[in-house]
C-alpha positions as CSV (number, residue, x, y, z in Angstrom):
1,X,78.4,26.7,-55.8
2,X,76.9,23.4,-54.9
3,X,75.5,23.3,-51.3
4,X,74.6,19.9,-49.8
5,X,72.5,19.4,-46.6
6,X,74.2,17.1,-44.1
7,X,72.1,15.6,-41.3
8,X,74.2,15.9,-38.1
9,X,71.8,13.7,-36.2
10,X,71.7,16.1,-33.2
11,X,68.2,16.0,-31.7
12,X,67.1,13.2,-34.0
13,X,67.0,12.6,-37.7
14,X,66.4,15.6,-40.0
15,X,66.5,18.0,-37.0
16,X,69.9,19.8,-37.1
17,X,71.7,20.4,-40.3
18,X,75.2,21.3,-41.4
19,X,76.0,22.3,-44.9
20,X,78.8,21.4,-47.3
21,X,79.7,24.1,-49.7
22,X,81.9,23.2,-52.7
23,X,83.8,26.4,-53.3
24,X,86.5,27.2,-55.8
25,X,89.0,27.2,-52.9
26,X,87.9,23.8,-51.5
27,X,85.3,22.3,-49.3
28,X,83.7,24.4,-46.6
29,X,81.4,23.3,-43.8
30,X,78.8,25.7,-42.5
31,X,77.9,24.7,-38.9
32,X,78.9,21.5,-37.2
33,X,76.0,20.1,-35.2
34,X,76.8,18.7,-31.8
35,X,77.2,15.4,-30.0
36,X,79.7,12.5,-30.3
37,X,78.3,11.1,-33.5
38,X,78.0,14.3,-35.6
39,X,81.6,14.5,-36.8
40,X,81.5,11.0,-38.3
41,X,78.2,11.7,-39.9
42,X,79.4,15.0,-41.4
43,X,82.7,13.6,-42.8
44,X,81.3,10.3,-44.2
45,X,82.6,10.0,-47.8
46,X,84.8,13.1,-47.5
47,X,88.6,13.4,-47.0
48,X,89.0,15.7,-44.0
49,X,92.1,17.2,-45.5
50,X,89.9,18.7,-48.3
51,X,88.0,20.8,-45.8
52,X,89.6,24.3,-46.0
53,X,87.1,26.2,-43.9
54,X,84.4,25.8,-41.2
55,X,81.9,28.7,-41.0
56,X,79.7,29.0,-37.9
57,X,76.4,30.8,-38.3
58,X,76.5,31.3,-34.5
59,X,78.0,29.7,-31.5
60,X,75.0,28.1,-29.9
61,X,76.3,24.6,-29.2
62,X,73.7,22.8,-31.4
63,X,75.3,24.5,-34.3
64,X,78.9,24.9,-33.1
65,X,79.4,22.1,-30.5
66,X,81.6,19.9,-32.8
67,X,83.7,22.8,-34.1
68,X,86.7,21.9,-31.9
69,X,86.5,18.2,-32.8
70,X,86.1,18.9,-36.6
71,X,89.0,21.4,-36.5
72,X,91.1,18.7,-34.9
73,X,90.2,16.2,-37.7
74,X,90.5,18.8,-40.5
75,X,94.1,19.9,-40.5
76,X,93.8,22.4,-43.4
77,X,90.7,24.2,-42.1
78,X,90.3,27.7,-40.7
79,X,87.3,28.5,-38.5
80,X,85.3,31.6,-39.5
81,X,83.0,33.0,-36.9
82,X,81.2,36.2,-35.9
83,X,83.5,38.7,-34.1
84,X,81.3,38.4,-31.0
85,X,81.7,34.7,-31.0
86,X,85.4,34.1,-31.8
87,X,86.7,34.2,-28.2
88,X,84.2,31.6,-27.1
89,X,85.5,29.1,-29.6
90,X,89.0,29.4,-28.1
91,X,87.6,29.2,-24.6
92,X,84.1,27.6,-24.7
93,X,83.6,27.4,-20.9
94,X,80.9,30.1,-20.9
95,X,79.0,28.4,-23.7
96,X,79.2,25.1,-21.8
97,X,77.9,26.8,-18.6
98,X,75.1,28.5,-20.4
99,X,73.9,25.3,-22.2
100,X,74.1,23.3,-18.9
101,X,71.8,25.9,-17.3
102,X,69.3,25.5,-20.2
103,X,69.4,21.7,-20.4
104,X,70.6,20.5,-17.0
105,X,74.0,18.9,-16.4
106,X,73.0,15.3,-17.0
107,X,71.0,16.0,-20.2
108,X,73.8,18.3,-21.5
109,X,76.4,15.6,-21.1
110,X,74.3,13.1,-22.9
111,X,73.4,15.5,-25.7
112,X,76.7,17.3,-26.3
113,X,79.5,15.2,-25.0
114,X,82.9,16.9,-24.8
115,X,83.3,20.4,-26.2
116,X,86.8,21.0,-27.4
117,X,88.4,24.4,-27.8
118,X,89.9,25.7,-31.1
119,X,93.5,27.0,-31.3
120,X,93.4,30.8,-31.5
121,X,95.7,30.8,-34.5
122,X,93.1,28.9,-36.5
123,X,90.2,31.2,-35.8
124,X,89.2,34.1,-38.0
125,X,86.6,36.8,-37.3
126,X,84.5,37.4,-40.4
127,X,84.2,40.7,-42.2
128,X,80.7,41.7,-43.2
129,X,79.4,43.0,-46.5
130,X,79.4,42.1,-50.2
131,X,82.9,41.2,-51.4
132,X,84.4,41.1,-47.9
133,X,83.9,37.4,-47.1
134,X,85.7,34.2,-47.9
135,X,85.4,31.2,-50.2
136,X,83.1,33.1,-52.5
137,X,80.6,33.7,-49.6
138,X,79.5,37.1,-48.3
139,X,78.7,37.4,-44.6
140,X,76.1,39.6,-43.1
141,X,75.4,40.4,-39.4
142,X,72.1,38.8,-38.5
143,X,71.1,39.5,-34.9
144,X,67.7,38.8,-33.3
145,X,68.2,35.1,-32.4
146,X,71.7,35.9,-31.0
147,X,74.0,38.9,-31.2
148,X,76.8,36.6,-32.5
149,X,74.7,35.4,-35.5
150,X,75.7,35.8,-39.1
151,X,74.4,34.5,-42.4
152,X,76.4,33.4,-45.5
153,X,75.2,34.4,-49.0
154,X,76.3,32.8,-52.2
155,X,75.3,35.2,-55.0
156,X,76.1,32.6,-57.6
157,X,73.5,30.1,-56.5
158,X,71.3,32.7,-54.9
159,X,71.5,30.9,-51.6
160,X,71.6,32.0,-48.0
161,X,72.9,29.7,-45.2
162,X,71.0,31.1,-42.3
163,X,71.4,28.9,-39.2
164,X,68.7,30.1,-36.8
165,X,68.3,33.5,-38.4
166,X,65.4,32.5,-40.6
167,X,63.4,30.5,-38.1
168,X,62.7,26.8,-37.7
169,X,61.4,24.9,-40.7
170,X,61.3,21.2,-40.3
171,X,61.1,19.8,-43.8
172,X,58.0,17.6,-43.2
173,X,55.9,20.8,-42.7
174,X,55.4,23.8,-44.9
175,X,55.8,26.6,-42.5
176,X,58.5,28.4,-40.5
177,X,58.5,29.4,-36.9
178,X,60.7,31.9,-35.0
179,X,63.3,30.5,-32.7
180,X,63.6,32.7,-29.6
181,X,65.9,30.5,-27.4
182,X,67.9,32.1,-24.6
183,X,69.4,34.5,-23.9
184,X,69.6,37.2,-26.6
185,X,66.2,37.2,-28.3
186,X,65.5,40.7,-29.7
187,X,62.2,41.0,-31.5
188,X,63.1,44.2,-33.4
189,X,66.5,42.9,-34.5
190,X,64.9,39.5,-35.5
191,X,62.3,41.1,-37.8
192,X,65.0,43.3,-39.3
193,X,67.1,40.2,-40.0
194,X,64.2,38.5,-41.7
195,X,63.8,41.6,-43.9
196,X,67.5,41.7,-44.7
197,X,67.6,38.1,-45.8
198,X,64.6,38.5,-48.0
199,X,66.2,41.7,-49.5
200,X,69.1,39.5,-50.8
201,X,66.4,37.9,-53.0
202,X,67.7,34.3,-52.5
203,X,66.1,31.4,-54.3
204,X,66.6,29.3,-51.3
205,X,67.5,29.7,-47.6
206,X,69.1,26.8,-45.8
207,X,68.1,26.8,-42.2
208,X,69.7,24.9,-39.3
209,X,66.4,23.1,-38.4
210,X,66.1,21.8,-41.2
211,X,66.9,22.1,-44.9
212,X,66.0,24.4,-47.7
213,X,63.2,27.0,-47.6
214,X,62.2,28.0,-51.1
215,X,59.2,30.4,-50.7
216,X,61.5,33.0,-49.1
217,X,59.4,36.2,-49.4
218,X,56.3,34.5,-48.1
219,X,58.1,32.9,-45.2
220,X,59.7,36.2,-44.2
221,X,56.3,37.9,-44.0
222,X,54.9,35.0,-42.0
223,X,57.9,35.0,-39.6
224,X,57.6,38.8,-39.0
225,X,53.9,38.4,-38.3
226,X,54.6,35.5,-35.9
227,X,57.2,37.5,-34.0
228,X,54.7,40.3,-33.5
229,X,52.1,37.9,-32.2
230,X,54.5,36.2,-29.9
231,X,55.6,39.5,-28.4
232,X,51.9,40.5,-27.8
233,X,51.2,37.1,-26.3
234,X,54.2,37.2,-24.0
235,X,53.4,40.6,-22.6
236,X,49.9,39.4,-21.7
237,X,51.4,36.4,-19.8
238,X,54.2,38.3,-18.0
239,X,52.2,38.6,-14.8
240,X,51.1,35.0,-14.7
241,X,52.2,32.9,-11.8
242,X,54.0,30.5,-14.1
243,X,54.8,32.8,-17.0
244,X,57.2,30.5,-18.8
245,X,54.8,27.6,-18.8
246,X,51.9,29.8,-20.0
247,X,54.1,31.1,-22.8
248,X,55.2,27.6,-23.8
249,X,51.6,26.5,-24.1
250,X,50.7,29.6,-26.1
251,X,53.6,28.9,-28.5
252,X,52.3,25.3,-29.0
253,X,48.8,26.8,-29.7
254,X,50.5,29.0,-32.4
255,X,52.1,25.9,-33.9
256,X,48.7,24.1,-33.8
257,X,47.2,27.0,-35.8
258,X,49.8,26.5,-38.5
259,X,49.6,22.7,-38.6
260,X,48.1,20.6,-35.8
261,X,50.2,17.6,-36.7
262,X,53.4,19.6,-36.0
263,X,52.8,20.3,-32.3
264,X,54.8,17.2,-31.0
265,X,57.7,18.0,-33.4
266,X,57.9,21.5,-32.0
267,X,57.2,20.7,-28.4
268,X,60.8,21.0,-27.1
269,X,61.4,24.1,-29.3
270,X,58.4,25.8,-27.7
271,X,59.7,25.0,-24.2
272,X,63.2,26.3,-25.0
273,X,61.7,29.3,-26.8
274,X,59.6,30.2,-23.8
275,X,62.8,30.5,-21.7
276,X,64.2,33.0,-24.2
277,X,61.0,35.0,-24.2
278,X,60.9,35.2,-20.4
279,X,64.5,36.4,-20.3
280,X,63.6,39.1,-22.9
281,X,60.5,40.1,-20.9
282,X,62.5,40.4,-17.7
283,X,65.2,42.5,-19.5
284,X,62.5,44.9,-20.7
285,X,61.1,45.2,-17.2
286,X,64.6,46.4,-16.0
């Protein structure tokens, strides 16, 4: 199958991707981006009636925020989502509340705009495992970043569409970085998911932020090492007066080790990731 990267524009140019999959059953979108401009950017040059499916890697709103609007525009589409996420697409109120807490109300409204629900009759919970998927794609449970995360595997093109389950990899830099945003970061599950994706032996992994990663085995090993380093660093900072800020600065230092020119690009990610790490630390403390 042919897979095309679509720049949703969310967070800036070449920051948040959706993917167009040309399957034998019709056109399928993987992820939707967010914000008022994303649907137009995604559908440019396409007939919305040709979209037969929308697959969400997970329901964080930077990946799923436009699902309701795109389902409204694409009358022949069915929404496929992780069983843990389906109900939140029908009633996104908890997603909205959670994102508002992370971003603040004013910034949330500017970034995301209106989040529309999806009719329950048009939502399908995915089945996991080889041969159990849809549109020629196999779906695999992929926790670590979020419990409601899945990845889509196309064995024909040896491609995985991974959302945030294979780290951040902005295309102007040649490294990947774990994404630990709130509130379900799980280090052990995350490293297992990296290993699972690598075990599929894909020739390319399409990540949400941003584009195709080709050196999959090497990136998987690097991501696992970074998670272990992040956990050790976070534990050392847990007693700090401003734990979250200390962790954010240490994350920036890790990025600086990988490429000093990348620190500004990853600045917001490090700050959001620090929130997720603090939440995980607090959960471990009981």
